[in-house]
C-alpha positions as CSV (number, residue, x, y, z in Angstrom):
1,M,6.9,25.3,1.2
2,P,7.6,25.2,4.9
3,F,5.2,23.1,7.0
4,E,4.1,23.8,10.5
5,Y,4.9,21.8,13.6
6,F,2.3,19.8,15.4
7,Y,1.4,21.2,18.9
8,G,-0.4,19.3,21.6
9,R,-3.0,16.9,20.2
10,E,-3.4,18.6,16.8
11,A,-2.6,15.3,15.0
12,D,-5.9,13.8,16.5
13,K,-7.8,16.1,14.0
14,F,-6.6,14.0,11.1
15,M,-7.8,10.6,9.8
16,F,-5.1,8.0,9.4
17,I,-4.8,4.8,7.5
18,R,-4.1,1.9,9.9
19,I,-1.6,-0.7,8.7
20,P,-1.1,-3.5,11.2
21,K,2.5,-3.5,12.5
22,L,2.5,-7.3,12.2
23,M,2.5,-6.9,8.4
24,F,6.1,-5.9,8.8
25,E,7.0,-8.6,11.2
26,I,5.4,-12.0,10.5
27,E,6.6,-14.5,8.0
28,G,4.4,-14.8,5.0
29,V,3.0,-11.3,5.2
30,R,6.1,-9.1,5.6
31,E,7.3,-10.1,2.1
32,I,4.5,-8.3,0.4
33,S,5.2,-5.0,-1.2
34,L,4.8,-1.7,0.6
35,E,2.2,-0.7,-2.0
36,A,0.2,-3.8,-1.0
37,K,0.5,-3.0,2.7
38,V,-0.8,0.5,2.1
39,M,-3.6,-0.9,-0.1
40,Y,-4.5,-3.3,2.8
41,G,-4.7,-0.4,5.1
42,L,-7.0,1.5,2.7
43,L,-9.2,-1.5,2.3
44,F,-9.2,-2.2,6.1
45,D,-10.4,1.4,6.6
46,R,-13.3,0.7,4.3
47,V,-14.3,-2.4,6.4
48,G,-15.2,-0.1,9.3
49,L,-17.4,2.0,7.1
50,S,-19.1,-1.1,5.6
51,A,-19.7,-2.5,9.1
52,E,-21.3,0.7,10.2
53,N,-23.6,0.5,7.1
54,R,-24.3,-3.2,7.8
55,W,-22.9,-4.3,4.5
56,T,-22.7,-8.0,5.3
57,D,-23.4,-11.1,3.3
58,D,-25.8,-13.9,4.4
59,K,-23.1,-15.4,6.6
60,G,-22.6,-12.1,8.5
61,R,-19.2,-11.4,6.8
62,V,-18.4,-7.7,6.2
63,Y,-17.7,-6.8,2.6
64,I,-16.6,-3.7,0.8
65,I,-17.1,-2.4,-2.7
66,Y,-13.9,-0.9,-4.0
67,T,-13.3,-0.6,-7.7
68,M,-9.9,-0.7,-9.5
69,A,-10.6,2.9,-10.6
70,E,-10.9,4.0,-7.0
71,A,-7.7,2.0,-6.0
72,A,-5.8,3.6,-8.9
73,K,-6.9,7.1,-8.0
74,V,-6.0,6.7,-4.4
75,L,-2.6,5.2,-5.1
76,G,-1.9,7.5,-8.0
77,C,-1.2,4.7,-10.4
78,S,-2.9,3.0,-13.4
79,E,-5.8,0.6,-13.0
80,R,-3.5,-2.2,-14.2
81,R,-1.0,-1.5,-11.4
82,A,-3.9,-1.3,-8.9
83,Y,-5.1,-4.7,-10.1
84,T,-1.6,-6.1,-9.6
85,I,-1.4,-4.8,-6.1
86,I,-4.8,-6.1,-5.1
87,K,-4.0,-9.4,-6.8
88,E,-0.9,-9.6,-4.6
89,L,-3.1,-9.3,-1.5
90,E,-5.5,-11.9,-2.9
91,D,-2.7,-14.3,-3.6
92,K,-1.5,-14.1,0.0
93,G,-5.1,-14.7,1.2
94,L,-5.5,-11.2,2.7
95,V,-8.3,-10.3,0.3
96,E,-11.0,-12.2,-1.5
97,R,-13.0,-10.9,-4.4
98,K,-16.5,-12.2,-5.3
99,R,-17.6,-11.5,-8.8
100,R,-21.2,-10.3,-9.2
101,G,-21.4,-9.9,-13.0
102,M,-23.7,-7.8,-15.1
103,G,-21.4,-4.8,-14.9
104,K,-21.7,-4.6,-11.1
105,P,-18.4,-4.1,-9.1
106,N,-17.0,-7.0,-7.2
107,L,-17.6,-7.5,-3.5
108,M,-14.3,-7.6,-1.7
109,Y,-13.7,-9.3,1.7
110,V,-10.6,-8.1,3.6
111,K,-9.3,-11.0,5.7
112,N,-8.3,-10.7,9.3
113,F,-4.9,-12.4,9.5
114,L,-4.4,-11.2,13.1
115,T,-6.9,-13.4,15.0
116,D,-4.8,-16.6,15.5
117,L,-1.6,-14.6,16.0
118,Q,-3.1,-12.4,18.8
119,D,-4.3,-15.5,20.7
120,L,-1.0,-17.2,20.2
121,H,0.9,-14.2,21.5
122,I,-1.3,-13.7,24.5
123,K,-1.0,-17.4,25.5
124,N,2.7,-17.7,25.0
125,C,4.1,-14.4,26.1
126,K,4.7,-13.7,29.8
127,T,6.0,-10.2,29.3
128,F,4.7,-7.4,27.1
129,S,6.4,-6.6,23.9
130,S,5.3,-2.9,23.8
131,R,7.8,-0.4,24.9
132,T,5.2,1.5,26.9
133,A,3.6,-1.4,28.7
134,I,4.6,-2.4,32.2
135,S,4.8,-6.1,33.0
136,A,2.3,-7.4,35.5
137,D,4.7,-9.9,37.1
């Protein structure tokens, strides 16, 4: 099946999953599997929706509800494999699950690993690292 080309800003019509570029660059995170990086992007997307719906705990932290069945369906794998992928994120500290019991799905917190890194980059970098940015020297 031949696909069409994009013209102008047609790509803006689509929704995309955001995966932070630093996941491919920084020590301790770049080692995780591509499946886990994609899963992080999917979970990160849900954080925005949860924030809009004001799904926060008593400390103001945004949580999501994302079952293993949902993860398996989106990734096209078994629930067991989806569990392994989310467990990989959990082991790296990128995701935290809070069990609720009584047959209710777990709450899941997607961690922001970029906060300290962004501050460090801004404080220590005199020039921009983006190809399109112009240095303000």
